[in-house]
N, C-alpha and C positions, 0 to 999 in steps of 0.2 A: 860618547861619540860613535860614529859609524863611518864606514867607507862609502856610503851611498853618495851619488853625485850631489844630492841636496845638501848634505852636511859638508862635503868638501867645499862647496861654494861658500858656505857660511864661514869657513875657517881660513880661506886662502888670503884675504887682504892683508892681515898684519900679525899673524901668529908668530910666536917666538919658538923656533924649531931648533932641535939638536940633531947633529948628524949621528950616524950609527956608532961611531967611535966614542961619542960623548954620552951615550945612554947609560953606561954602567960606571959607577964610581969605583976607583981602586980600593983594595982592602984597607980598611981603617981610615978612609978619606971621605969627606962629604962634599957634595956639589954645592950645597946651600948652607953650610955650617949646621947640618942637620943634627938634631938630638933624637935619639931612639931610646925608648924605655919599654920594659916588659911589665905590665900590670894586669893582674887577674889572668884571663886567658888571651889578652890582646897584646900585640906589639904596636906601640904608639910612636909614630914618626912625625916630627915637627919640621915645618919648612914650607916651600912653595912648589906648585906643580908647573910642569912645562910639557912640550910636545916634541916628539921626534918626527922625522920625515915620513914615517910609515903610519902616522896617526895614533901611535901609542902614547899613553900618558905617562910621563916620567915622574915618579915619586921623589920626594926630597932626598932619599937615600940612594937614588940612582936606578932603582928598579923600574923596568918598563912593564906597565900593566896595560892590557887591552881595556877598552871601555866596558866590556862585559865583566871585568873583574871589579867593577864598582857596583855596589848594590843600588837599587832604586832609591833607597833612603839616602845613601851617601851622595848620589847625584843631586837630589833635591837640596840637601844641606849645602853642598858646594855652590850650586847655582844661586841660592838665596844669600849665602854669605858673601859672594863676590858681586852680585848684581843688586842686592837688596831684595827683601821679600816681595814688596809690591811690584817692582819692575820684573822680577823673575816670574811671578804669577801671571802678570799681564802678557809677557812674551810667550809664556807657555800656552795661554789661551789662544793667542794669535796663531802660533804654530800648529796647535791642535786642529784649527779650522782648515789648515792647508794640508797637513801631513798625517794627522792621527796622533793619538796620545803617546805611543812609544817613541816615534821619531821626534815628537815635540820636546820630550824631555832631553833627548840627545842634542837637539838644537840649542836649547838654553845652556846646556853644559858647554857646548862649543863656544858660545858667546862669552861665557864666564872665563874660559881659558884664554880669551883674547884680551881680557882686562889687564891693563898695566898701570902701576906695578901690581903683581900678584900679592895677595894677602898671605901672611904667615898663618898657617893653620895646623891643627893636629889631625893626623890620619890614623884611624883605628884599623889595624890589619889582623885578619884571622885566617887560619888554615882550615878549610872545610872540605867535605867530600865533593869530588868533582863528578857531578851527575851526568856530565856529557861523555864521560869515559866508560868504556865497557869493563874496565878493571875496577872492581868494587873497592879496592884499596887506594885508588888514585885520589889525590888531593889537589887543591888549588888555593892559592892565596888571594884573598879578596879584601878590598877596602869596604868595611861594613858600616862605617860612620865617619863623620868629619865634624870637628868642633873648633871653636876659637881657642886661642892660647890661654884665655881666662878659665876655660873649663877645667875643673879640678879633677886630678887623677888619683885622689885618695882611694886606695883599694878597699874591697869589702872587709878584709880583716882589720884594717885600721878603723873603719866605721864601727865595727863590732867592739873593738877595744875601747874607743872613746865612751861608748854607752855602757859597756861592762864596768869600766873603772869608775864612772860616775855613780852608778847605782850600787855597786858592791861596797864602795867607800861609805855608803849610807846604810849598810846592813840589809840590803834588799834580798828578797827571796827569788831565786832564779828558777824558771821552768821553761821547758820547750813545749809550747802549745800548738799542736798541729803543724809543726814545721817552722813556726815563728818563735824566735827567742823572746822571752817575756820576763820582765822583772816586776815583782810586786813589792811596793814600798810601804804602803799604808793600809791598815785594817780599819774599816769603818762599820760601826753598828748602826743598822737602819731598821725601819719598821718592817722590812722584808728579810731581816736576818743579817748575819755578818757578811760583809763584802771585803774583798781585797782589791785594791786599786793600784795599777801601775801602768807600764807601757809594753807594747810589742813594736817591733820595727822590721823594716825591710831595707837592706843595705843598698838597694837599687843596683844599677849597672853603670860602670864608668863610660860605656860607649854611647851614652845619651838615650838609651832605650827606656830606662826607668829612673826616676828621681829617688832619692832617699826618702822613705816614708816612716813617720813615727806616729803612733796612735795610742790612745788610752786602751787599757785592757782591764776587764772586770771579771773577777772570779767570785762566783756565787757559792758560798760555803755549804749551804743547805743541800744543794743538788749537784755540786761540783761542776756546774756549767761554766764555760768560758765565753764571755761576750767580747768580741774584738771590734775596735773602732779604727781598723786599719784597712786600707784598700777600698774606700767607698766609691771610687770612680765617679760616675755622674749622678750618684744617688745620695750625696752628702746631706746631712741634716743642717741645723741652723745654730749650733753653738760650738765655739772653739775654746781652747786649742786641742779639741778632742782628736783631730786628725790633721797632720801637717805634712806637706811636701817640701823637701829641702833641695833646692837646685844646687848643682855643683858649680858655684861661681867662686873661683880662687880657693886654694887649699885652706888658708887661714879663715876666710869668710865662711866656708862650709863647716869647719870645726866649730866656730863660734855659734852658728845657727843651730847646730845639733845640740850643743850644751844649753843654749837659751830655750830651746823647745822643751828639753827635759825639765828644766827649772820651772817653766810655765805650767806644765802638766802636774808636777809635784805640788806647786804652790796652790793649784786650784782643785786639788783632790776632793775636798769637801764640797766645793761648788759643783763639780762634775757629778758626784754621787747624788747630790740633791736634785740636780736637773734631770738625771736619768730616772729617779723615782717619780718626779713630777710628770715627765713625759710618759712614763709607764702606766699611769692611771687612766689614760684615755681609752674610752670604750671603742670597740671595733667589732663590726659585724662579721659573720662567717663569709659573706660575699666579698667584702673588702679584703679580708685576710686571704681569700682565695686569689684575688688579683695580685696581692703582694707576693705570695708564694710563687705564683705562675711567672710573673714578670722578672722578679729578682732571681728566682730559681733558674730560668732560662738564661738570664744575663750572666749568671755566675756558673754556668755549666752544671747545674744540678739536674739529674735525670728525672724522668717522669715518675718512676716507681718511688723515688725518695719524695718527690713533691706530693704524690698521692698519700704517702705515709704521714707526711706533715699535716695535710688537711684532715686526715682521720683523727690524728692526735688533738688537733685544735677543736674539732667538732665535739669531742668528748667533754670539753669544758662547758659548764652551764652558761647560758647566754648572759646572765647578769655578771659573770666573772670574766667574760671575754674582753681583755684589755691588750694594749700594746705590750705591756710587760709579759703577760701570759703567752702571747704569740712569740715574743723574743725567747722565752724559756723553752717553748717547743722547738724553736729553731736551734738554740744553743745546746739542747739536750740530745738532738739527733746525732752529733758526732761521737757521743760517748754511750749511746743506747744500743745494745747488741741487737735489738729488734728492728732498728732502722736498716733498710736494705741498701746500705752503701757498699759498693764493691771495694775490696781492699786495695786494688790497684788503681782506683780512680784518683787522679792527681788533684790535690788541693780541695777536694770536696768538703772535708771536715773544716778546714780553715775558712772556706767560703761560707759555709753555713753559720759559723761563728760570726763572720763579718755581716751577713744579712741580718742576724739578730741585733748587731750593733746599729745598723742602718735604721731599723724599726724604732729603736730607743733614742735615736738622734734627732727626731722630729718633735718640735713643740706642738705642731699641728699635724697630726697624722693624715689629715685630709690632703695636705700638700703632696705627701708620698703617694696617696691613692690617685690623685690627679695625674702625677707623673706616670703611674702604671697605666691609667686609662689612655693617656697619650701614646704610650709605647705600644699598647695593644692595637690601637687604631693604626699606627704606622705599620706594624707587622701585617695587619689585615689588608691594608691598601697595597702593600708590596706583594703579598700573595695574589691578590686579585689582578694586579698588573702582570705578574708572571704567567698567570693562567690565560691571559687574553691571546 
């Protein structure tokens, strides 16, 4: 919200307001039978929002927050949860035509605050550096996300424990692969040598930023390369359950989905290995490999020097042996090759190269990935031309 005349007019007809004496709850008391929990780095407050006469938003625990203490993401989530996604988006478009994007978002938040009865929600609060203050040590509490009561608050450590207990009870081999916790359960002898197959995972974040992700992980014994099928984003291949996103919907449901995903990947280890070998036999030209390295490299924040190194490594392979598998080996070797110019302080570069290798091997028809790369290159070119006009 804002104190501009436009927004005041939007909230005046029927808001539920608290006077100044009502804005703070006494010690140990809740205005809305609020429940407060501390999970990971967040304080989670459950209940409903209200307004005071000054335009502050009153959290369920009685704290008065200014509209600026709600992140853009939190405002969007609140508006859509209260108004419904379609109505919120339509109203936002209408307000944008009149007042511009920034005020439009505040307008739909104002309308959401007028809805009665207010919906019981979860508010994720975090203390962050106050960039508005001249004091570098100043902090401010913000609502960084909002979710329904069904959203699971299982913390990172509990997700780790569920996966750890499941795999260690089966005698798995544990490794930390480029920052991802990895468990190898089954060794498979293939035409390309010995492989160890297991999973890597990302615990996600309880504040709705990232879902829990579980993906197959492949360890190539011959060259000690790690190929990760985790974090494919928009470049996923065409066979499952090689990479799975687990949404946090109820605690029990989330736990069940984690275990079921682990079982599915274990059960299909032979199938996954066979499919990877089949996909890896596809021929690929140097030109097409260049597109893949360029587009996926830029998408996963791999620098130009590393991309050029990858191209030179792939160029050394005789044309008759240039395949998806060999490209994946070049990509997955880069994180462990001392000759690859990866800066030590570059965040996630090694994990991302391992993931790009997985993407290449996840396509039954490598032409589909090349087409996606062509489309991305075209979009980038058009955007650049538009900016230069």
